[in-house]
C-alpha positions in Angstrom: 120.7 216.5 38.5 120.1 220.0 39.8 121.9 222.7 37.8 123.4 225.4 40.0 125.6 228.1 38.1 127.8 230.5 39.8 128.5 233.6 37.9 131.9 234.9 38.1 135.4 233.2 39.4 136.5 235.9 41.9 136.4 235.4 45.7 133.1 235.5 46.2 131.9 233.3 43.9 134.6 230.3 44.7 133.5 231.1 48.1 130.2 230.2 47.4 130.9 227.3 45.2 133.8 226.1 47.9 130.8 226.1 50.5 128.3 224.3 48.7 130.3 221.7 47.1 128.3 221.3 43.7 127.9 224.1 41.5 129.6 225.1 38.1 131.7 228.4 38.0 131.3 230.4 34.8 134.2 232.3 34.0 134.0 235.0 31.3 137.8 235.2 31.0 140.7 232.9 30.5 141.5 232.7 34.0 140.3 233.0 37.4 140.5 235.8 40.5 138.2 238.5 39.0 139.5 241.8 40.6 141.5 239.9 43.5 143.5 238.7 40.3 147.6 239.1 40.5 150.0 239.0 37.6 153.8 238.8 36.9 156.2 241.0 34.8 159.5 240.3 33.8 161.7 243.2 33.8 165.9 243.6 33.2 166.0 244.0 36.6 164.1 241.0 37.7 160.1 240.3 38.5 157.3 242.3 39.8 154.4 241.3 40.8 150.9 243.5 40.9 147.6 242.8 41.8 144.4 245.1 40.9 145.0 247.3 43.5 145.4 246.7 47.4 143.8 243.6 48.1 144.6 243.5 51.6 142.6 240.7 53.5 140.9 242.4 56.6 140.0 239.6 58.7 137.3 240.6 61.2 137.0 237.4 63.6 134.9 235.5 61.1 135.7 231.9 61.7 134.1 230.6 58.7 135.9 232.3 56.5 139.4 231.1 58.1 138.0 227.8 57.9 137.7 228.2 54.1 141.3 229.1 53.8 142.5 226.2 55.9 145.8 225.5 54.6 146.9 228.5 53.0 149.7 230.5 54.6 148.4 233.6 55.5 150.7 236.3 57.7 149.4 238.8 59.6 150.5 242.5 59.2 150.3 245.4 61.4 149.1 248.3 59.2 151.4 251.0 58.7 149.4 253.7 56.2 149.9 257.6 56.7 148.3 260.9 55.5 150.0 263.2 53.6 148.9 266.7 53.4 150.3 270.0 52.7 153.8 268.3 52.8 153.5 267.0 56.4 152.9 263.1 57.5 150.4 262.1 59.8 149.5 258.6 61.2 146.3 257.1 60.3 143.6 257.7 60.9 144.0 261.5 61.2 141.4 261.7 63.5 143.7 260.6 66.1 146.8 262.0 65.0 145.9 265.4 64.2 147.4 266.7 68.0 150.8 266.5 66.0 149.7 269.5 63.7 152.1 272.3 64.6 149.4 275.1 64.9 147.8 274.6 68.5 144.8 276.9 67.5 144.1 274.2 64.7 144.4 271.5 67.5 142.4 273.0 70.0 139.5 274.2 67.6 138.9 270.1 66.5 139.5 269.4 69.9 136.6 271.3 70.7 134.6 270.2 68.0 134.9 266.5 69.0 133.7 267.1 72.3 130.8 268.7 70.9 130.2 265.7 68.7 130.4 263.4 71.8 127.9 265.1 73.8 125.1 265.7 71.1 125.9 262.1 70.1 123.8 260.5 72.7 120.6 263.0 71.9 121.0 262.5 68.0 121.7 258.4 67.8 123.4 256.7 65.1 121.4 257.4 62.2 122.8 259.4 59.5 120.9 261.3 56.6 123.5 260.7 54.0 127.6 260.5 53.8 128.1 264.4 54.4 126.1 263.9 57.4 127.9 261.1 58.6 131.4 262.7 58.5 130.4 266.0 59.8 128.9 263.8 62.9 132.3 262.1 63.0 135.0 264.2 63.0 133.4 267.8 63.0 133.8 270.6 60.3 137.9 271.7 60.8 138.9 267.7 60.1 136.0 267.6 57.6 137.2 270.2 55.3 141.2 269.5 56.5 140.7 266.0 55.1 137.8 264.1 55.0 135.6 266.2 52.5 138.6 266.1 49.6 139.7 262.4 50.4 136.2 261.1 49.9 135.1 263.3 47.0 138.4 261.5 45.2 137.6 258.5 46.3 133.9 257.8 45.3 134.3 260.7 42.2 131.5 262.5 43.5 131.7 266.4 44.4 128.3 266.2 46.3 128.9 263.9 49.3 125.2 264.5 50.3 124.1 262.6 47.2 125.9 258.9 49.0 123.8 256.9 51.1 125.1 255.6 54.3 125.6 251.7 54.5 126.4 249.5 57.5 130.3 249.2 56.0 130.8 252.8 55.7 130.0 253.2 59.2 132.3 250.7 60.0 135.0 252.1 57.5 134.7 255.7 59.2 136.2 255.0 62.6 134.0 257.2 65.2 135.6 259.9 67.5 134.6 258.3 71.0 136.3 254.8 70.3 140.0 255.1 71.0 141.0 252.3 68.4 143.1 252.1 65.3 140.5 251.5 62.9 138.6 248.8 61.3 141.9 247.6 59.6 144.5 248.1 62.3 145.8 244.7 61.0 145.4 242.5 58.0 146.4 239.6 56.3 148.3 238.8 53.2 149.2 235.4 51.6 152.5 234.4 51.9 153.4 233.6 48.3 154.7 235.0 45.3 151.5 234.9 43.7 150.4 237.7 45.6 146.3 238.4 46.3 145.8 235.4 43.5 146.8 232.9 46.1 143.2 233.3 47.8 141.4 232.6 44.8 143.7 229.4 43.9 143.3 228.0 47.1 139.3 228.5 46.6 139.4 227.0 43.1 140.9 223.5 44.2 137.0 223.1 45.8 135.1 224.3 42.4 134.3 223.1 39.2 134.9 226.0 37.0 134.3 226.8 33.1 136.7 229.5 31.6 136.0 231.4 28.7 131.9 230.9 29.4 130.3 233.8 28.4 126.9 234.4 29.7 124.7 235.9 27.4 121.2 236.0 28.8 119.4 234.5 31.6 115.6 233.3 30.4 113.5 233.6 33.7 110.3 231.9 32.3 111.5 228.9 31.1 114.6 228.6 33.4 117.5 228.8 30.7 120.9 230.2 30.7 122.8 230.8 26.9 126.3 230.4 27.6 128.6 230.9 24.4 125.3 230.2 22.3 124.4 227.2 23.7 121.6 227.5 25.9 120.8 224.8 28.7 118.4 224.5 32.1 119.0 226.0 35.3 117.4 225.7 38.8 119.5 228.3 40.6 121.8 230.8 39.6 124.2 232.8 41.8 125.7 236.1 40.2 128.6 238.2 41.4 128.8 240.6 38.1 127.8 244.0 38.7 124.2 244.2 39.5 122.7 246.0 36.5 124.6 244.1 33.8 122.7 241.0 35.5 119.5 242.8 35.2 120.4 243.9 31.5 120.9 240.2 30.9 117.3 239.0 31.9 115.1 237.6 29.6 111.3 238.1 30.8 112.4 240.6 33.4 109.4 243.4 34.3 110.0 246.9 32.4 110.1 248.1 36.1 112.9 246.3 37.2 115.1 247.0 34.4 114.5 250.8 34.3 115.4 250.5 38.1 118.8 249.3 37.6 119.4 252.0 35.4 119.5 254.4 38.4 122.4 252.6 40.0 125.7 254.0 40.3 129.3 253.7 40.6 132.7 255.2 40.9 135.2 254.1 37.7 138.4 253.5 38.7 142.3 254.1 37.3 145.0 252.0 39.1 148.5 252.4 37.8 151.0 250.1 39.0 154.4 250.3 39.3 157.9 248.9 39.5 160.4 251.1 41.0 163.8 252.2 42.6 163.4 251.9 46.3 164.2 254.9 48.0 164.2 255.4 52.1 160.7 257.1 51.8 159.2 253.6 51.1 160.3 251.8 54.1 157.7 250.9 56.8 154.8 252.0 54.8 151.8 249.8 53.8 150.0 252.3 52.2 149.5 256.3 52.1 146.6 258.6 51.7 146.4 261.8 49.3 143.4 264.1 49.9 144.9 267.3 48.5 143.3 268.3 44.9 146.2 269.2 43.3 147.1 265.3 43.2 145.2 263.1 41.1 146.2 260.1 43.1 144.0 259.6 46.7 145.9 256.4 48.0 149.6 254.6 47.1 150.1 251.5 48.3 153.2 249.2 48.6 152.9 245.8 47.5 156.6 244.6 48.3 156.4 245.7 51.5 153.9 243.3 52.3 155.3 240.2 50.4 159.1 241.2 49.1 158.7 238.5 46.9 156.6 240.9 44.4 159.8 243.4 44.0 163.3 242.2 43.1 166.0 243.4 45.4 166.2 247.0 45.7 162.8 247.9 44.0 159.4 248.6 45.0 156.4 247.1 43.7 153.4 249.6 44.1 150.3 251.3 43.2 148.5 254.4 42.9 144.8 254.8 42.8 143.5 257.6 40.9 140.1 259.9 41.1 137.5 259.5 38.7 137.4 263.3 39.7 140.3 263.7 36.9 138.8 261.4 34.2 135.7 260.1 32.5 136.9 257.1 30.6 139.3 254.9 30.0 140.9 257.2 27.2 141.1 260.1 29.7 142.4 257.9 32.5 145.3 256.7 30.3 146.1 260.1 29.8 147.1 260.4 33.6 149.9 258.9 33.4 152.4 261.7 33.1 150.4 263.6 35.7 150.7 260.6 38.2 154.5 260.5 37.7 154.8 264.1 38.1 152.9 263.6 41.5 154.9 260.8 42.4 157.7 262.9 42.2 156.4 265.8 44.0 155.4 263.5 46.8 158.8 261.8 47.0 158.0 258.3 45.9 160.1 258.8 42.8 163.1 260.9 42.2 162.2 261.3 38.6 161.0 259.3 35.8 164.5 257.3 35.4 163.1 255.2 38.8 160.3 253.4 37.1 161.2 250.0 35.9 158.0 249.0 34.5 154.4 250.6 34.6 151.2 248.8 34.1 148.0 250.6 33.9 144.4 249.5 35.0 141.1 250.9 33.9 137.8 249.8 36.0 134.7 250.2 34.6 133.3 249.9 38.2 135.2 250.7 41.2 133.5 252.0 44.2 129.5 251.3 44.0 127.4 254.2 45.5 124.6 252.4 47.6 120.7 253.1 47.0 119.5 250.5 49.5 115.7 251.4 48.3 116.8 250.0 44.7 119.1 247.1 45.4 116.7 245.1 47.8 114.2 245.7 45.3 116.1 244.3 42.8 117.6 241.5 44.4 114.3 240.4 46.2 112.8 240.1 42.9 115.7 238.0 41.8 115.6 236.1 44.5 111.7 235.3 43.6 113.5 233.7 40.5 116.0 231.5 42.3 118.7 234.1 41.2 121.1 235.5 44.0 123.2 238.6 43.5 125.9 238.7 46.0 129.3 240.2 46.9 130.7 243.7 46.4 129.1 244.3 43.0 126.3 242.0 43.3 125.0 243.6 46.2 126.2 247.1 45.3 127.6 248.0 48.5 131.0 248.7 49.9 132.7 245.7 51.9 136.3 243.7 52.3 137.1 240.3 50.6 136.0 238.4 54.2 132.6 240.3 54.2 131.9 239.0 50.6 133.1 235.6 51.7 130.9 235.4 54.9 127.8 236.4 52.4 128.8 233.7 50.2 128.9 231.1 52.8 125.5 232.2 54.5 123.9 231.9 51.2 125.3 228.3 50.7 124.0 227.3 54.2 121.0 228.8 53.6 120.4 227.3 50.4 121.7 223.7 51.4 118.5 224.0 54.1 115.8 224.3 51.4 113.8 222.1 49.7 113.1 223.9 46.8 116.1 223.3 44.5 119.0 221.4 46.6 117.3 217.7 46.7 120.5 216.5 44.9 123.0 217.8 46.7 123.6 215.1 48.9 123.7 212.3 46.1 
């Protein structure tokens, strides 16, 4: 029997297992979902349900993904996103709503810059030197300084945006000015279920063999064995969704240069504060809010219960607040931000005072946004594939991506491996 192991029972790992139909999924914790998990908290006013941040499903015409989710009720929602800046509310994306600004000189300056960008784009082409270059050449210096510079600094936790490479997904997320569209996420899907985003991995798990509380300790390249909870067993193929540097650190027998390269990969940390709060009129008709000003430690605020009403009791809202890693260096500093987050929410108007908060749940993420480095990741993943190890998903590939893109990657890999003669002869048995 061919031994195929999938490390991680998140959306990517479960999508691969469901597509292949013959693999063991190793999950280190006692529950599935990974960063797409949800959880409920009972309170005196009722039950609140939270995700690990906003996990909206941005389906982008990938029929294979919807086929994998067949039977799971998904409701389509029109994005209702806003930018909160200098006490004003703008529709998102800002590069299309800036004309509502009351300063006509400001508006006219942006108009001139966008016209100049469009004229130069044909000559320059679409390749960018780095993230800073992409933002300036997409939006111009005025919009960049007004919103895009500080928002992206806060989100990535990087002061110098020129240090960030541009991946294909980043170009998708940053809508170009010459396209009159509402952006890549103008609508999104979410499960019609009180489970929240957890409903997606729960559905995928129906087609997978999962071993919970299975800690992978090491993967031996030369004798093709894997050690799980102090038990060593043979493997033919490994599919990993864990962070790429962590996977490399587990390899026994890897080239020293590979281990050294992996240590150069960088990612931002994440801090999400989930809150059950008393509803107020400002919550209405909002999916999420972008907050770029540096005086606020958060960069995005979202409303679970505006998308799925069962995630909060009547008269209350279930919300999340994503905080910038520029304001903390480790978990202890992140947790200490809670009073400041509450102060920010009061200032913006999300709550009137601290008494509006019914429950609060902080989540610290050691890895949040991966800072892409295609030169390193392509070499690392190529080396792994030579040994029949495939590193996939947002953290396995070390890139920015949405759920549907990670699922598509998993589905495509399963199809590819089914066709090979190397190690899947027993799949059809």
